[in-house]
N, C-alpha and C positions, 0 to 999 in steps of 0.2 A: 502493501498500500504506499508507504514514505518514496517506494522506487517509482512507482505511477506519477505522485504528486512532484515528485521534484522532477520529472520528464516536461511534465502539464508545462511546471512552472519557467521552465529553461525555454520550453518554447514558446511561451508567450511573451517571457522576457525578448525573445531573438526577434519575434514578429512586430514588438514596441519599439524594437530599432530603426526598423525601417522607414520609421515616419522621417527622420530625417536625412535619409536617403534620396526620399521622396520630393524634399524641397532642397535640394542640394543639387548645386552646376552639373554635378556627374551623371546624374540621372538626365538620359536625352528628352525626355518629353518638354522638362524643364527650358529646354534648349533656346528658346522666346517666349519671353515674359507678356502679361496681359499689352493689349494695345492701349497707345496712351494719345493725346493731343498733343500736333506737333504747330509750330508754325505755317501757315501758308504762304507759299511765294504766290506774289500778284501777276510777275513779269510770266508772260510765256516763256515756256523750255522750248529752249532751240534743239534743232533733229527729232522732234515727235510731228510727223504731217500727218496726224490723222482728220478725218473733216467732220467725227463725232465729238459733239460737245460736252464737257466736262458733267458728271453726275450734280447735283448740287451738293447733295452731303454722303459723307461717306460717315456708314453710324456704326459699324463694325468690322475688327480685323482680327482675324486668328491665324495664327500658323502652327501646322499639327506636324508630327514627326511622325513619315512614313516608312519603311524599308527601301532605302535606295536615296532620302531627298526627304521633302515638306512641300503638302499644299498649303496654299496661301490663299485665304475664302475673304474676302470683302461683302460686306451689304452695303448699298447704297440705297437710298431713298429718295425717289424724282417728286416732284410739287402734282404731278398728275398720272393715273393709270395710262397705259400704252408705251410706255419707254420700251424700246427692245434691242437687241441688237448688241448687249453689255460686252466687255471686255476691258481687261488690265492692259493697261499700254506701257513697255517699259521706257525708263525715261535714260536716256545716255548721259555716259558722265555724272550723276548724279552725287558723286563723290568717296573718298576711301570708305571702303568698309560700308557703304549705302547702296540697299537695291531700294530702288524707287519705281512706281507704279503709276500711272494716271486710270483714274475709273472711267471709263466713257462707255457712254450710249445715244444710239439717236433716240430722239423727241419723236410722240408721235405725228400725224400726217394731220392731223384735224382736232379740233376739240374733243378733250375726253374729261371725263369724270373723276372726282380729285377721293372720294370712298377715303378708305380706312389706308395708314400707315403700312400694316400688313398689306396690302392691296395694293402696295407701290413699291413695294420693296423687291429691289437688285438684287442678285447673290450670284456672285463671279470667283472664278478659281483660278488659279496655274498652279502647275506641280514644277518643280527645283529639286534639282538634280544634289546627291552630295559634293559635285565638281562645281557646281552654281553657287553654293553655298559655300563652299571655303573661301575662308576672311571675311565672310558678311558678320557685320553687329548688328544693323538693324536694315529693317524691311519700311518701306515708306509707302502709303496708297495715298492719296493726293484727288479730291473731287474742286467743286468749284467757291464751296466756303469753307472747307476745311481740309484737314489731314488728319491721317491714324500713322501712329508707327509703335512697330513691334522691336523690342532692344533683345539681344543677349544677356 
């Protein structure tokens, strides 16, 4: 009976110690933190020749670790329903250790309803390989009025 209790206690102690690893930088799931608001650049970026306008607001940014790389997923909120053809357009020469994207989409051709925020949301994602992430400290996604960044 004492031996069984000792083994159970040792097992619980080992599992309790995992909480520190879960929050450490050694855990690959935590390589990029939560998205934070960053300052937007008002001037147009040179080298981006996409006719689609920027989505007015970027509401969420997540970087999810996957085998062989990571998925960068962004959510944007246009003013009305019907925006389509959304994509994350890479911004060249964003800076040392920074991957920058612009959230672009096409507005509807005619007038549409406003409705709820949930019905207007646009979600786009891009897969980045481990090679593309080598040396990257920050991933930024910008819209027309704000930008979000996830940092290591």
